[in-house]
C-alpha positions as CSV (number, residue, x, y, z in Angstrom):
1,M,-2.6,3.0,-18.2
2,A,1.2,4.3,-17.2
3,P,2.1,5.0,-13.5
4,I,1.5,8.0,-11.5
5,A,5.2,8.3,-10.5
6,G,6.7,9.6,-6.5
7,D,6.4,7.5,-3.3
8,W,7.1,10.5,-1.3
9,A,3.8,11.4,-2.8
10,I,4.5,14.2,-5.1
11,S,8.2,14.6,-6.7
12,P,9.5,11.4,-7.9
13,D,13.0,10.8,-8.8
14,P,13.8,10.9,-12.3
15,A,15.8,8.0,-12.5
16,S,12.7,6.0,-11.5
17,E,10.8,7.5,-15.0
18,S,13.2,7.0,-17.0
19,H,12.3,2.8,-16.5
20,P,9.0,1.0,-16.3
21,G,10.3,-0.2,-12.2
22,V,10.1,-3.4,-10.9
23,P,6.8,-4.7,-11.3
24,A,4.5,-5.3,-7.5
25,A,1.2,-5.6,-5.8
26,V,0.0,-4.7,-3.0
27,L,-3.6,-5.6,-1.4
28,V,-5.8,-3.0,-0.7
29,P,-7.5,-5.2,1.9
30,L,-11.0,-3.5,2.5
31,L,-13.6,-5.1,5.7
32,T,-17.1,-5.1,4.8
33,R,-17.8,-3.4,8.2
34,R,-20.7,-1.5,8.5
35,E,-18.7,1.6,8.2
36,P,-16.5,-0.2,6.2
37,T,-12.3,-0.3,7.3
38,L,-8.7,-0.8,5.7
39,L,-6.6,-3.5,6.6
40,L,-2.6,-2.2,6.8
41,T,0.3,-3.6,8.4
42,E,3.1,-2.4,10.4
43,R,6.0,-4.2,9.1
44,T,8.7,-5.5,11.4
45,A,11.5,-3.4,12.6
46,H,14.5,-5.4,11.2
47,L,13.6,-5.5,7.7
48,R,15.9,-4.5,5.1
49,N,13.5,-2.5,3.1
50,H,10.6,0.0,5.0
51,A,11.2,-1.5,8.4
52,S,8.8,-0.3,10.8
53,Q,6.5,1.4,7.7
54,V,2.8,0.9,8.1
55,A,1.8,-1.2,4.5
56,F,-0.8,-3.1,2.9
57,P,0.2,-6.5,2.3
58,G,2.1,-6.7,-1.0
59,G,5.6,-7.4,-3.2
60,R,7.3,-8.7,-6.4
61,I,4.8,-9.8,-9.0
62,D,6.6,-13.1,-9.7
63,P,7.1,-14.9,-12.8
64,A,4.6,-17.4,-11.3
65,D,1.9,-14.8,-10.6
66,S,-0.5,-14.5,-13.6
67,G,-0.2,-11.1,-12.6
68,P,-1.2,-8.2,-9.6
69,V,-4.2,-10.2,-8.4
70,A,-2.0,-12.9,-7.9
71,A,0.6,-11.3,-6.5
72,A,-1.1,-9.5,-4.5
73,L,-3.6,-12.3,-3.3
74,R,-0.1,-14.9,-2.8
75,E,1.7,-11.6,-1.0
76,A,-1.4,-11.0,1.5
77,Q,-1.4,-14.8,2.5
78,E,2.3,-14.7,3.3
79,E,2.2,-12.0,4.9
80,V,-1.1,-12.0,7.1
81,G,-2.3,-15.2,6.6
82,L,-5.2,-14.3,4.7
83,A,-6.7,-16.8,2.4
84,P,-7.9,-15.6,-0.8
85,S,-10.8,-17.1,-1.0
86,L,-11.9,-14.5,1.6
87,V,-11.5,-12.2,-1.0
88,R,-13.8,-10.6,-3.4
89,I,-11.3,-8.5,-6.0
90,L,-13.4,-5.2,-6.4
91,G,-10.5,-4.1,-8.9
92,Q,-7.4,-2.4,-9.2
93,A,-6.4,1.2,-9.1
94,D,-3.7,3.4,-11.1
95,P,-0.2,1.8,-11.1
96,Y,2.6,3.7,-8.6
97,L,5.5,4.0,-9.4
98,T,8.4,4.6,-6.3
99,A,11.2,6.5,-6.2
100,T,12.6,2.7,-5.1
101,G,12.4,1.6,-8.3
102,Y,8.9,-0.4,-8.3
103,T,5.8,0.2,-10.6
104,V,3.3,-1.1,-8.0
105,T,-0.7,-1.9,-8.4
106,P,-3.0,-1.4,-5.7
107,V,-5.6,-4.2,-6.0
108,I,-8.6,-3.9,-4.0
109,G,-10.4,-6.5,-2.4
110,A,-13.6,-6.9,-0.1
111,I,-12.7,-9.1,2.9
112,P,-15.3,-10.0,5.5
113,P,-15.3,-8.7,8.8
114,D,-12.2,-10.3,11.4
115,P,-10.9,-12.8,9.2
116,P,-8.9,-15.4,10.5
117,L,-5.3,-14.2,10.3
118,C,-1.7,-15.6,11.0
119,L,0.9,-13.0,11.0
120,N,4.3,-13.9,9.7
121,A,6.5,-12.7,12.1
122,E,9.4,-12.5,9.6
123,E,7.6,-9.2,8.1
124,V,5.1,-8.1,10.1
125,A,4.9,-6.8,13.5
126,D,1.4,-5.7,13.6
127,V,-2.2,-5.5,12.1
128,F,-5.1,-3.1,12.6
129,E,-7.7,-1.3,10.9
130,V,-8.6,2.1,9.6
131,P,-12.1,3.9,8.5
132,L,-12.4,4.0,4.4
133,A,-13.6,7.4,5.2
134,F,-10.9,9.1,7.5
135,A,-8.1,7.5,5.1
136,L,-9.9,9.1,1.6
137,D,-10.6,12.4,3.5
138,P,-8.2,14.8,2.4
139,A,-8.6,16.9,4.8
140,N,-7.0,13.8,6.4
141,H,-3.7,14.1,3.7
142,Q,-0.7,16.1,5.4
143,L,1.6,16.9,2.5
144,R,5.2,17.4,4.5
145,E,9.1,17.8,3.1
146,A,12.1,16.0,3.7
147,E,15.2,15.2,2.0
148,W,16.4,11.9,0.6
149,R,18.8,11.1,-1.2
150,G,20.3,14.9,-1.6
151,R,16.8,15.9,-3.4
152,R,14.1,18.2,-1.6
153,R,10.9,15.7,-1.8
154,R,7.2,15.9,-0.9
155,F,5.6,13.6,0.4
156,Y,1.9,12.7,2.2
157,V,1.4,11.6,5.6
158,I,-1.9,10.4,7.4
159,E,-1.9,10.0,10.8
160,W,-4.5,7.1,12.9
161,Q,-4.1,6.5,16.1
162,G,-0.6,7.2,16.8
163,R,0.5,5.7,13.5
164,T,2.4,7.4,10.8
165,I,1.2,6.2,7.0
166,W,3.4,7.4,4.6
167,G,5.3,6.9,1.3
168,A,3.7,4.7,-0.9
169,T,0.6,3.7,1.2
170,A,-0.4,7.3,1.7
171,A,0.4,8.3,-1.5
172,I,-2.2,4.9,-3.3
173,L,-4.8,6.6,-0.8
174,V,-4.2,9.6,-1.9
175,N,-4.5,8.6,-5.8
176,L,-7.6,6.5,-4.6
177,S,-9.2,9.6,-2.9
178,A,-8.6,12.0,-6.4
179,R,-9.7,9.6,-8.3
180,L,-13.2,8.3,-6.3
181,G,-13.7,12.1,-5.7
C-alpha cells in the first residue's frame, strides 16, 4: 500500500515523494469507554523535533522491531508506560508520508479505560483524551494554510478543549475518517 503523502496534511514536499521515507509507526490508542476516546500525548517543550505538539505515541521502527505493530507498542510503552499486554490490535491504517521524511504506519489498538500510565518526562508533558466521534467528524477538521520551508502548505487542524491537533496526527485522523466514512 502506497503511503498517503504530505505532513501539513495535504501539500507534500516534492522531496519527500522521491523516497519512501524513514519507517515509523504510531499507536492510535482507542480507549474502550461507553463513548470511545483516543489517547493523545503532548510532547515536552524542550524536544528538538515537534516540541509541545500533540501526537500519538510513536517513533521510528528500530531494526529490532518485527514491524510497525512492534514499534508502536514499544514506543507507547517507552513514552507513556502503556503495557503492550493491555493493547488489543485492531489493525493498521494507511501509511502516511510526512514532509519531514517519515513514512508513518498508524496502528490502531483498543485499550481498557483508565489504564495505568507512567509518562516519560523527557518526551511527554501530558496525556489527554478526545472523543473518537469528535476527532473523526469532518465538521471538526479545519483546513488552514501556512508557509514552511519557502512553500505554502495546507494542513488540517482539530481543536479540542484548548489543544491543537495538527500535522501528521490530524492528517492520520482525517485519513481515518475518510476511510471509515
